[in-house]
PDB file of N, CA, C and O in Angstrom:
ATOM      1  N   MET A   1     -61.600 125.855 -83.709  1.00  0.00           N
ATOM      2  CA  MET A   1     -61.514 127.061 -84.497  1.00  0.00           C
ATOM      3  C   MET A   1     -60.954 126.688 -85.870  1.00  0.00           C
ATOM      4  O   MET A   1     -59.949 125.985 -85.977  1.00  0.00           O
ATOM      5  N   SER A   2     -61.616 127.167 -86.900  1.00  0.00           N
ATOM      6  CA  SER A   2     -61.191 126.840 -88.256  1.00  0.00           C
ATOM      7  C   SER A   2     -59.968 127.665 -88.662  1.00  0.00           C
ATOM      8  O   SER A   2     -59.613 128.646 -88.008  1.00  0.00           O
ATOM      9  N   LYS A   3     -59.348 127.251 -89.734  1.00  0.00           N
ATOM     10  CA  LYS A   3     -58.195 127.971 -90.275  1.00  0.00           C
ATOM     11  C   LYS A   3     -58.592 129.401 -90.644  1.00  0.00           C
ATOM     12  O   LYS A   3     -57.825 130.342 -90.437  1.00  0.00           O
ATOM     13  N   TYR A   4     -59.812 129.553 -91.199  1.00  0.00           N
ATOM     14  CA  TYR A   4     -60.315 130.881 -91.568  1.00  0.00           C
ATOM     15  C   TYR A   4     -60.431 131.772 -90.332  1.00  0.00           C
ATOM     16  O   TYR A   4     -60.029 132.935 -90.366  1.00  0.00           O
ATOM     17  N   ASP A   5     -60.978 131.231 -89.246  1.00  0.00           N
ATOM     18  CA  ASP A   5     -61.147 132.001 -88.013  1.00  0.00           C
ATOM     19  C   ASP A   5     -59.800 132.440 -87.445  1.00  0.00           C
ATOM     20  O   ASP A   5     -59.656 133.567 -86.973  1.00  0.00           O
ATOM     21  N   LYS A   6     -58.816 131.544 -87.493  1.00  0.00           N
ATOM     22  CA  LYS A   6     -57.481 131.885 -86.990  1.00  0.00           C
ATOM     23  C   LYS A   6     -56.862 132.997 -87.823  1.00  0.00           C
ATOM     24  O   LYS A   6     -56.267 133.926 -87.276  1.00  0.00           O
ATOM     25  N   THR A   7     -57.000 132.908 -89.148  1.00  0.00           N
ATOM     26  CA  THR A   7     -56.452 133.931 -90.040  1.00  0.00           C
ATOM     27  C   THR A   7     -57.133 135.269 -89.788  1.00  0.00           C
ATOM     28  O   THR A   7     -56.470 136.304 -89.723  1.00  0.00           O
ATOM     29  N   ARG A   8     -58.455 135.249 -89.648  1.00  0.00           N
ATOM     30  CA  ARG A   8     -59.206 136.480 -89.389  1.00  0.00           C
ATOM     31  C   ARG A   8     -58.781 137.091 -88.055  1.00  0.00           C
ATOM     32  O   ARG A   8     -58.622 138.308 -87.955  1.00  0.00           O
ATOM     33  N   GLU A   9     -58.599 136.273 -87.050  1.00  0.00           N
ATOM     34  CA  GLU A   9     -58.183 136.749 -85.733  1.00  0.00           C
ATOM     35  C   GLU A   9     -56.787 137.377 -85.800  1.00  0.00           C
ATOM     36  O   GLU A   9     -56.553 138.438 -85.222  1.00  0.00           O
ATOM     37  N   GLN A  10     -55.867 136.722 -86.503  1.00  0.00           N
ATOM     38  CA  GLN A  10     -54.507 137.248 -86.642  1.00  0.00           C
ATOM     39  C   GLN A  10     -54.506 138.563 -87.414  1.00  0.00           C
ATOM     40  O   GLN A  10     -53.784 139.493 -87.054  1.00  0.00           O
ATOM     41  N   THR A  11     -55.309 138.646 -88.470  1.00  0.00           N
ATOM     42  CA  THR A  11     -55.392 139.862 -89.274  1.00  0.00           C
ATOM     43  C   THR A  11     -55.954 141.011 -88.438  1.00  0.00           C
ATOM     44  O   THR A  11     -55.439 142.128 -88.500  1.00  0.00           O
ATOM     45  N   ALA A  12     -56.996 140.750 -87.666  1.00  0.00           N
ATOM     46  CA  ALA A  12     -57.587 141.785 -86.813  1.00  0.00           C
ATOM     47  C   ALA A  12     -56.567 142.293 -85.800  1.00  0.00           C
ATOM     48  O   ALA A  12     -56.511 143.491 -85.523  1.00  0.00           O
ATOM     49  N   LYS A  13     -55.768 141.397 -85.252  1.00  0.00           N
ATOM     50  CA  LYS A  13     -54.743 141.799 -84.283  1.00  0.00           C
ATOM     51  C   LYS A  13     -53.695 142.683 -84.955  1.00  0.00           C
ATOM     52  O   LYS A  13     -53.303 143.708 -84.397  1.00  0.00           O
ATOM     53  N   ILE A  14     -53.247 142.303 -86.127  1.00  0.00           N
ATOM     54  CA  ILE A  14     -52.231 143.077 -86.851  1.00  0.00           C
ATOM     55  C   ILE A  14     -52.768 144.459 -87.213  1.00  0.00           C
ATOM     56  O   ILE A  14     -52.081 145.462 -87.026  1.00  0.00           O
ATOM     57  N   VAL A  15     -53.989 144.512 -87.729  1.00  0.00           N
ATOM     58  CA  VAL A  15     -54.588 145.799 -88.109  1.00  0.00           C
ATOM     59  C   VAL A  15     -54.767 146.677 -86.879  1.00  0.00           C
ATOM     60  O   VAL A  15     -54.513 147.880 -86.938  1.00  0.00           O
ATOM     61  N   GLY A  16     -55.196 146.102 -85.780  1.00  0.00           N
ATOM     62  CA  GLY A  16     -55.355 146.858 -84.534  1.00  0.00           C
ATOM     63  C   GLY A  16     -54.042 147.433 -84.054  1.00  0.00           C
ATOM     64  O   GLY A  16     -53.990 148.588 -83.633  1.00  0.00           O
ATOM     65  N   GLU A  17     -52.980 146.648 -84.110  1.00  0.00           N
ATOM     66  CA  GLU A  17     -51.660 147.127 -83.699  1.00  0.00           C
ATOM     67  C   GLU A  17     -51.167 148.227 -84.636  1.00  0.00           C
ATOM     68  O   GLU A  17     -50.572 149.206 -84.184  1.00  0.00           O
ATOM     69  N   MET A  18     -51.410 148.074 -85.936  1.00  0.00           N
ATOM     70  CA  MET A  18     -51.007 149.093 -86.896  1.00  0.00           C
ATOM     71  C   MET A  18     -51.758 150.397 -86.625  1.00  0.00           C
ATOM     72  O   MET A  18     -51.172 151.478 -86.679  1.00  0.00           O
ATOM     73  N   PHE A  19     -53.063 150.290 -86.332  1.00  0.00           N
ATOM     74  CA  PHE A  19     -53.855 151.478 -86.032  1.00  0.00           C
ATOM     75  C   PHE A  19     -53.307 152.171 -84.789  1.00  0.00           C
ATOM     76  O   PHE A  19     -53.118 153.388 -84.789  1.00  0.00           O
ATOM     77  N   ASP A  20     -53.053 151.406 -83.735  1.00  0.00           N
ATOM     78  CA  ASP A  20     -52.532 151.991 -82.501  1.00  0.00           C
ATOM     79  C   ASP A  20     -51.175 152.654 -82.723  1.00  0.00           C
ATOM     80  O   ASP A  20     -50.930 153.753 -82.223  1.00  0.00           O
ATOM     81  N   ASN A  21     -50.300 151.996 -83.464  1.00  0.00           N
ATOM     82  CA  ASN A  21     -48.942 152.515 -83.657  1.00  0.00           C
ATOM     83  C   ASN A  21     -48.867 153.673 -84.641  1.00  0.00           C
ATOM     84  O   ASN A  21     -47.995 154.533 -84.512  1.00  0.00           O
ATOM     85  N   ASN A  22     -49.757 153.713 -85.614  1.00  0.00           N
ATOM     86  CA  ASN A  22     -49.624 154.700 -86.682  1.00  0.00           C
ATOM     87  C   ASN A  22     -50.670 155.799 -86.677  1.00  0.00           C
ATOM     88  O   ASN A  22     -50.456 156.843 -87.292  1.00  0.00           O
ATOM     89  N   ILE A  23     -51.786 155.600 -86.008  1.00  0.00           N
ATOM     90  CA  ILE A  23     -52.846 156.606 -86.051  1.00  0.00           C
ATOM     91  C   ILE A  23     -53.283 157.011 -84.646  1.00  0.00           C
ATOM     92  O   ILE A  23     -53.258 158.195 -84.310  1.00  0.00           O
ATOM     93  N   ASN A  24     -53.675 156.060 -83.837  1.00  0.00           N
ATOM     94  CA  ASN A  24     -54.264 156.362 -82.535  1.00  0.00           C
ATOM     95  C   ASN A  24     -53.350 157.236 -81.677  1.00  0.00           C
ATOM     96  O   ASN A  24     -53.842 158.074 -80.921  1.00  0.00           O
ATOM     97  N   ARG A  25     -52.051 157.060 -81.776  1.00  0.00           N
ATOM     98  CA  ARG A  25     -51.125 157.857 -80.971  1.00  0.00           C
ATOM     99  C   ARG A  25     -51.070 159.306 -81.416  1.00  0.00           C
ATOM    100  O   ARG A  25     -50.608 160.163 -80.663  1.00  0.00           O
ATOM    101  N   ASP A  26     -51.535 159.602 -82.636  1.00  0.00           N
ATOM    102  CA  ASP A  26     -51.505 160.955 -83.164  1.00  0.00           C
ATOM    103  C   ASP A  26     -52.839 161.685 -83.015  1.00  0.00           C
ATOM    104  O   ASP A  26     -52.960 162.829 -83.452  1.00  0.00           O
ATOM    105  N   ILE A  27     -53.828 161.056 -82.417  1.00  0.00           N
ATOM    106  CA  ILE A  27     -55.144 161.661 -82.244  1.00  0.00           C
ATOM    107  C   ILE A  27     -55.193 162.299 -80.850  1.00  0.00           C
ATOM    108  O   ILE A  27     -55.108 161.608 -79.834  1.00  0.00           O
ATOM    109  N   TRP A  28     -55.331 163.621 -80.823  1.00  0.00           N
ATOM    110  CA  TRP A  28     -55.372 164.377 -79.564  1.00  0.00           C
ATOM    111  C   TRP A  28     -56.570 165.324 -79.579  1.00  0.00           C
ATOM    112  O   TRP A  28     -56.812 166.000 -80.579  1.00  0.00           O
ATOM    113  N   VAL A  29     -57.320 165.377 -78.476  1.00  0.00           N
ATOM    114  CA  VAL A  29     -58.398 166.348 -78.299  1.00  0.00           C
ATOM    115  C   VAL A  29     -58.319 166.866 -76.862  1.00  0.00           C
ATOM    116  O   VAL A  29     -58.396 166.092 -75.908  1.00  0.00           O
ATOM    117  N   ASN A  30     -58.168 168.170 -76.723  1.00  0.00           N
ATOM    118  CA  ASN A  30     -58.101 168.806 -75.389  1.00  0.00           C
ATOM    119  C   ASN A  30     -57.092 168.129 -74.462  1.00  0.00           C
ATOM    120  O   ASN A  30     -57.361 167.935 -73.277  1.00  0.00           O
ATOM    121  N   GLY A  31     -55.948 167.779 -75.001  1.00  0.00           N
ATOM    122  CA  GLY A  31     -54.891 167.177 -74.195  1.00  0.00           C
ATOM    123  C   GLY A  31     -55.067 165.699 -73.916  1.00  0.00           C
ATOM    124  O   GLY A  31     -54.272 165.115 -73.179  1.00  0.00           O
ATOM    125  N   ILE A  32     -56.090 165.081 -74.487  1.00  0.00           N
ATOM    126  CA  ILE A  32     -56.351 163.650 -74.294  1.00  0.00           C
ATOM    127  C   ILE A  32     -55.945 162.917 -75.563  1.00  0.00           C
ATOM    128  O   ILE A  32     -56.338 163.298 -76.665  1.00  0.00           O
ATOM    129  N   GLN A  33     -55.146 161.848 -75.395  1.00  0.00           N
ATOM    130  CA  GLN A  33     -54.627 161.091 -76.529  1.00  0.00           C
ATOM    131  C   GLN A  33     -55.372 159.777 -76.693  1.00  0.00           C
ATOM    132  O   GLN A  33     -55.659 159.084 -75.718  1.00  0.00           O
ATOM    133  N   GLY A  34     -55.682 159.444 -77.949  1.00  0.00           N
ATOM    134  CA  GLY A  34     -56.266 158.145 -78.270  1.00  0.00           C
ATOM    135  C   GLY A  34     -57.785 158.169 -78.288  1.00  0.00           C
ATOM    136  O   GLY A  34     -58.425 158.808 -77.453  1.00  0.00           O
ATOM    137  N   ILE A  35     -58.338 157.469 -79.242  1.00  0.00           N
ATOM    138  CA  ILE A  35     -59.782 157.498 -79.456  1.00  0.00           C
ATOM    139  C   ILE A  35     -60.547 156.973 -78.239  1.00  0.00           C
ATOM    140  O   ILE A  35     -61.556 157.564 -77.854  1.00  0.00           O
ATOM    141  N   ASP A  36     -60.093 155.881 -77.629  1.00  0.00           N
ATOM    142  CA  ASP A  36     -60.800 155.332 -76.467  1.00  0.00           C
ATOM    143  C   ASP A  36     -60.885 156.355 -75.344  1.00  0.00           C
ATOM    144  O   ASP A  36     -61.947 156.543 -74.752  1.00  0.00           O
ATOM    145  N   SER A  37     -59.779 157.012 -75.053  1.00  0.00           N
ATOM    146  CA  SER A  37     -59.757 158.010 -73.977  1.00  0.00           C
ATOM    147  C   SER A  37     -60.599 159.229 -74.325  1.00  0.00           C
ATOM    148  O   SER A  37     -61.268 159.795 -73.460  1.00  0.00           O
ATOM    149  N   ILE A  38     -60.567 159.631 -75.582  1.00  0.00           N
ATOM    150  CA  ILE A  38     -61.369 160.776 -76.025  1.00  0.00           C
ATOM    151  C   ILE A  38     -62.856 160.461 -75.903  1.00  0.00           C
ATOM    152  O   ILE A  38     -63.632 161.297 -75.440  1.00  0.00           O
ATOM    153  N   LEU A  39     -63.251 159.270 -76.311  1.00  0.00           N
ATOM    154  CA  LEU A  39     -64.660 158.885 -76.204  1.00  0.00           C
ATOM    155  C   LEU A  39     -65.107 158.813 -74.740  1.00  0.00           C
ATOM    156  O   LEU A  39     -66.244 159.160 -74.420  1.00  0.00           O
ATOM    157  N   THR A  40     -64.227 158.371 -73.865  1.00  0.00           N
ATOM    158  CA  THR A  40     -64.543 158.361 -72.435  1.00  0.00           C
ATOM    159  C   THR A  40     -64.751 159.786 -71.936  1.00  0.00           C
ATOM    160  O   THR A  40     -65.661 160.045 -71.149  1.00  0.00           O
ATOM    161  N   MET A  41     -63.904 160.712 -72.397  1.00  0.00           N
ATOM    162  CA  MET A  41     -64.041 162.120 -72.028  1.00  0.00           C
ATOM    163  C   MET A  41     -65.397 162.657 -72.500  1.00  0.00           C
ATOM    164  O   MET A  41     -66.074 163.364 -71.754  1.00  0.00           O
ATOM    165  N   VAL A  42     -65.791 162.330 -73.718  1.00  0.00           N
ATOM    166  CA  VAL A  42     -67.069 162.790 -74.260  1.00  0.00           C
ATOM    167  C   VAL A  42     -68.221 162.246 -73.408  1.00  0.00           C
ATOM    168  O   VAL A  42     -69.146 162.986 -73.073  1.00  0.00           O
ATOM    169  N   MET A  43     -68.169 160.965 -73.061  1.00  0.00           N
ATOM    170  CA  MET A  43     -69.224 160.374 -72.241  1.00  0.00           C
ATOM    171  C   MET A  43     -69.283 161.036 -70.865  1.00  0.00           C
ATOM    172  O   MET A  43     -70.368 161.260 -70.330  1.00  0.00           O
ATOM    173  N   ASP A  44     -68.118 161.349 -70.292  1.00  0.00           N
ATOM    174  CA  ASP A  44     -68.087 162.032 -68.999  1.00  0.00           C
ATOM    175  C   ASP A  44     -68.739 163.407 -69.088  1.00  0.00           C
ATOM    176  O   ASP A  44     -69.476 163.814 -68.189  1.00  0.00           O
ATOM    177  N   ARG A  45     -68.461 164.121 -70.180  1.00  0.00           N
ATOM    178  CA  ARG A  45     -69.082 165.444 -70.365  1.00  0.00           C
ATOM    179  C   ARG A  45     -70.601 165.318 -70.459  1.00  0.00           C
ATOM    180  O   ARG A  45     -71.334 166.117 -69.876  1.00  0.00           O
ATOM    181  N   ILE A  46     -71.069 164.311 -71.196  1.00  0.00           N
ATOM    182  CA  ILE A  46     -72.510 164.095 -71.322  1.00  0.00           C
ATOM    183  C   ILE A  46     -73.112 163.779 -69.962  1.00  0.00           C
ATOM    184  O   ILE A  46     -74.151 164.328 -69.594  1.00  0.00           O
ATOM    185  N   ASP A  47     -72.460 162.894 -69.216  1.00  0.00           N
ATOM    186  CA  ASP A  47     -72.940 162.551 -67.869  1.00  0.00           C
ATOM    187  C   ASP A  47     -73.005 163.774 -66.965  1.00  0.00           C
ATOM    188  O   ASP A  47     -73.877 163.870 -66.101  1.00  0.00           O
ATOM    189  N   ASP A  48     -72.075 164.713 -67.166  1.00  0.00           N
ATOM    190  CA  ASP A  48     -72.031 165.940 -66.362  1.00  0.00           C
ATOM    191  C   ASP A  48     -72.984 167.019 -66.877  1.00  0.00           C
ATOM    192  O   ASP A  48     -73.085 168.095 -66.288  1.00  0.00           O
ATOM    193  N   GLY A  49     -73.686 166.727 -67.984  1.00  0.00           N
ATOM    194  CA  GLY A  49     -74.631 167.679 -68.542  1.00  0.00           C
ATOM    195  C   GLY A  49     -74.011 168.705 -69.467  1.00  0.00           C
ATOM    196  O   GLY A  49     -74.683 169.648 -69.883  1.00  0.00           O
ATOM    197  N   ASP A  50     -72.729 168.535 -69.798  1.00  0.00           N
ATOM    198  CA  ASP A  50     -72.023 169.484 -70.674  1.00  0.00           C
ATOM    199  C   ASP A  50     -72.121 169.018 -72.128  1.00  0.00           C
ATOM    200  O   ASP A  50     -71.135 168.576 -72.720  1.00  0.00           O
ATOM    201  N   THR A  51     -73.320 169.124 -72.688  1.00  0.00           N
ATOM    202  CA  THR A  51     -73.512 168.630 -74.054  1.00  0.00           C
ATOM    203  C   THR A  51     -72.787 169.493 -75.083  1.00  0.00           C
ATOM    204  O   THR A  51     -72.325 168.980 -76.103  1.00  0.00           O
ATOM    205  N   ASP A  52     -72.681 170.801 -74.826  1.00  0.00           N
ATOM    206  CA  ASP A  52     -71.953 171.662 -75.766  1.00  0.00           C
ATOM    207  C   ASP A  52     -70.474 171.281 -75.812  1.00  0.00           C
ATOM    208  O   ASP A  52     -69.874 171.253 -76.886  1.00  0.00           O
ATOM    209  N   GLY A  53     -69.886 170.989 -74.653  1.00  0.00           N
ATOM    210  CA  GLY A  53     -68.496 170.548 -74.607  1.00  0.00           C
ATOM    211  C   GLY A  53     -68.310 169.215 -75.308  1.00  0.00           C
ATOM    212  O   GLY A  53     -67.318 169.001 -76.004  1.00  0.00           O
ATOM    213  N   ALA A  54     -69.275 168.317 -75.118  1.00  0.00           N
ATOM    214  CA  ALA A  54     -69.212 167.007 -75.776  1.00  0.00           C
ATOM    215  C   ALA A  54     -69.279 167.162 -77.290  1.00  0.00           C
ATOM    216  O   ALA A  54     -68.539 166.504 -78.022  1.00  0.00           O
ATOM    217  N   LYS A  55     -70.171 168.038 -77.757  1.00  0.00           N
ATOM    218  CA  LYS A  55     -70.273 168.280 -79.200  1.00  0.00           C
ATOM    219  C   LYS A  55     -68.970 168.856 -79.748  1.00  0.00           C
ATOM    220  O   LYS A  55     -68.517 168.465 -80.824  1.00  0.00           O
ATOM    221  N   ASP A  56     -68.379 169.775 -79.012  1.00  0.00           N
ATOM    222  CA  ASP A  56     -67.104 170.361 -79.437  1.00  0.00           C
ATOM    223  C   ASP A  56     -66.014 169.293 -79.516  1.00  0.00           C
ATOM    224  O   ASP A  56     -65.236 169.266 -80.470  1.00  0.00           O
ATOM    225  N   ASP A  57     -65.957 168.414 -78.515  1.00  0.00           N
ATOM    226  CA  ASP A  57     -64.968 167.330 -78.525  1.00  0.00           C
ATOM    227  C   ASP A  57     -65.169 166.416 -79.733  1.00  0.00           C
ATOM    228  O   ASP A  57     -64.202 165.988 -80.364  1.00  0.00           O
ATOM    229  N   ILE A  58     -66.425 166.123 -80.048  1.00  0.00           N
ATOM    230  CA  ILE A  58     -66.716 165.258 -81.196  1.00  0.00           C
ATOM    231  C   ILE A  58     -66.271 165.932 -82.483  1.00  0.00           C
ATOM    232  O   ILE A  58     -65.701 165.281 -83.359  1.00  0.00           O
ATOM    233  N   ARG A  59     -66.527 167.237 -82.610  1.00  0.00           N
ATOM    234  CA  ARG A  59     -66.078 167.974 -83.806  1.00  0.00           C
ATOM    235  C   ARG A  59     -64.553 167.933 -83.927  1.00  0.00           C
ATOM    236  O   ARG A  59     -64.010 167.726 -85.012  1.00  0.00           O
ATOM    237  N   GLN A  60     -63.875 168.133 -82.795  1.00  0.00           N
ATOM    238  CA  GLN A  60     -62.414 168.083 -82.806  1.00  0.00           C
ATOM    239  C   GLN A  60     -61.908 166.687 -83.170  1.00  0.00           C
ATOM    240  O   GLN A  60     -60.932 166.549 -83.908  1.00  0.00           O
ATOM    241  N   LEU A  61     -62.574 165.658 -82.652  1.00  0.00           N
ATOM    242  CA  LEU A  61     -62.200 164.283 -82.987  1.00  0.00           C
ATOM    243  C   LEU A  61     -62.387 164.034 -84.477  1.00  0.00           C
ATOM    244  O   LEU A  61     -61.536 163.411 -85.111  1.00  0.00           O
ATOM    245  N   GLN A  62     -63.484 164.511 -85.040  1.00  0.00           N
ATOM    246  CA  GLN A  62     -63.708 164.358 -86.477  1.00  0.00           C
ATOM    247  C   GLN A  62     -62.571 165.019 -87.264  1.00  0.00           C
ATOM    248  O   GLN A  62     -62.060 164.442 -88.224  1.00  0.00           O
ATOM    249  N   SER A  63     -62.186 166.208 -86.862  1.00  0.00           N
ATOM    250  CA  SER A  63     -61.090 166.919 -87.546  1.00  0.00           C
ATOM    251  C   SER A  63     -59.786 166.149 -87.442  1.00  0.00           C
ATOM    252  O   SER A  63     -59.044 166.040 -88.418  1.00  0.00           O
ATOM    253  N   GLN A  64     -59.504 165.616 -86.259  1.00  0.00           N
ATOM    254  CA  GLN A  64     -58.278 164.845 -86.067  1.00  0.00           C
ATOM    255  C   GLN A  64     -58.264 163.596 -86.943  1.00  0.00           C
ATOM    256  O   GLN A  64     -57.234 163.248 -87.520  1.00  0.00           O
ATOM    257  N   LEU A  65     -59.404 162.927 -87.038  1.00  0.00           N
ATOM    258  CA  LEU A  65     -59.481 161.725 -87.870  1.00  0.00           C
ATOM    259  C   LEU A  65     -59.241 162.080 -89.338  1.00  0.00           C
ATOM    260  O   LEU A  65     -58.521 161.371 -90.041  1.00  0.00           O
ATOM    261  N   ILE A  66     -59.842 163.170 -89.796  1.00  0.00           N
ATOM    262  CA  ILE A  66     -59.636 163.605 -91.179  1.00  0.00           C
ATOM    263  C   ILE A  66     -58.175 163.958 -91.412  1.00  0.00           C
ATOM    264  O   ILE A  66     -57.595 163.564 -92.424  1.00  0.00           O
ATOM    265  N   GLU A  67     -57.568 164.705 -90.474  1.00  0.00           N
ATOM    266  CA  GLU A  67     -56.163 165.093 -90.621  1.00  0.00           C
ATOM    267  C   GLU A  67     -55.242 163.877 -90.673  1.00  0.00           C
ATOM    268  O   GLU A  67     -54.173 163.932 -91.281  1.00  0.00           O
ATOM    269  N   ASN A  68     -55.653 162.780 -90.037  1.00  0.00           N
ATOM    270  CA  ASN A  68     -54.841 161.561 -90.012  1.00  0.00           C
ATOM    271  C   ASN A  68     -55.298 160.544 -91.038  1.00  0.00           C
ATOM    272  O   ASN A  68     -54.956 159.365 -90.954  1.00  0.00           O
ATOM    273  N   ASN A  69     -56.084 161.013 -92.019  1.00  0.00           N
ATOM    274  CA  ASN A  69     -56.526 160.193 -93.147  1.00  0.00           C
ATOM    275  C   ASN A  69     -57.313 158.959 -92.748  1.00  0.00           C
ATOM    276  O   ASN A  69     -57.217 157.918 -93.398  1.00  0.00           O
ATOM    277  N   VAL A  70     -58.103 159.075 -91.664  1.00  0.00           N
ATOM    278  CA  VAL A  70     -58.990 158.012 -91.264  1.00  0.00           C
ATOM    279  C   VAL A  70     -60.340 158.303 -91.880  1.00  0.00           C
ATOM    280  O   VAL A  70     -60.923 159.358 -91.633  1.00  0.00           O
ATOM    281  N   MET A  71     -60.840 157.384 -92.674  1.00  0.00           N
ATOM    282  CA  MET A  71     -62.115 157.577 -93.364  1.00  0.00           C
ATOM    283  C   MET A  71     -63.242 157.473 -92.353  1.00  0.00           C
ATOM    284  O   MET A  71     -63.331 156.495 -91.611  1.00  0.00           O
ATOM    285  N   ILE A  72     -64.107 158.487 -92.324  1.00  0.00           N
ATOM    286  CA  ILE A  72     -65.244 158.466 -91.390  1.00  0.00           C
ATOM    287  C   ILE A  72     -66.530 158.576 -92.166  1.00  0.00           C
ATOM    288  O   ILE A  72     -67.610 158.578 -91.575  1.00  0.00           O
TER     289      ILE A  72
END
């Protein structure tokens, strides 16, 4: 692994930790916290045929991202 690859890997880890600590913990939709969990909820709704609920969750997620100054 080159020096560049190591630096890129370390930077990605730091940015990921900063995102988790400063933004991801503040993202809530229907009582579910964090983007990964919210996206899982949306996929579950789609699998269950609840496309209107999934669309609503996505709209709420978009609003939460905007409120937390995440560029989308």
